[in-house]
N, C-alpha and C positions, 0 to 999 in steps of 0.2 A: 179320700177315694182310693181303693186299693187296685191293684192289677186285676184282681177277680171281678170287681165291680166296676170297673173303669168302662165308660161308654166308648164303643168303636166308631170312630168317624170315618166317613169316606174321604177320599182325597179331595174332592170338591168341597165337603163340609169343613174339612180341616184348613184348606186354603182360605175360605171365606172367613173363618174365625181368625186367622193370621192377617188377613188383609193382603194376600198375595195370590198369585194366579196358581192354578193347579200344575201348570207347566213348571213353575219354579219349586214348587213342593216336590214334585217328582223327580226334579233334578237333585234337590237335596237328599231325597230317599236313595236315589242311585249312587251318590258321593258318600252314603253312609252317615248323613248328618242329620236326617229326621227321624224322630221316634216312631218305628213301626210297631204295632202292636200285633203279636203273632196270633194267629186264629187257625189252629189245628184243624185240618179236615176240609178247609175252604179252598184248597188249591192256590190259584194265583190272585185272589182277592187281597187287596191291600187295605189295611185299616191303620188309623193313628190313634193312639190313647189321647183321650180327652184331657186327661191329668197333665200330659206333656204339654199340650197346647195352653192349658190354663198357667201352668209353670211359666211358659214363655212370656205370657201376658203379665205376670207378676214379677217379671225380672229376674227369676230365679234360675234361668238356664238359658244357654244360647242353643240354637238349633243347628248352627253350622260349624263346621271345623275349623273355620278360620277365626273364630272367636268374635265374630260379629252376629248382629242379629237382624 
């Protein structure tokens, strides 16, 4: 899956896939630790790259700055 074809998940969808609350995911995003997918022209809408969520589940990357998952 490339960035061009990567599915854009809402905060609620991404949090559900990770098994965390949307509030926690929002906190990670504000801390710069969550992979936000830039969507030009959509203003303040926040989306997460599905590939980054999959990578998290595969153990290939941590989403927090503290080195924890």
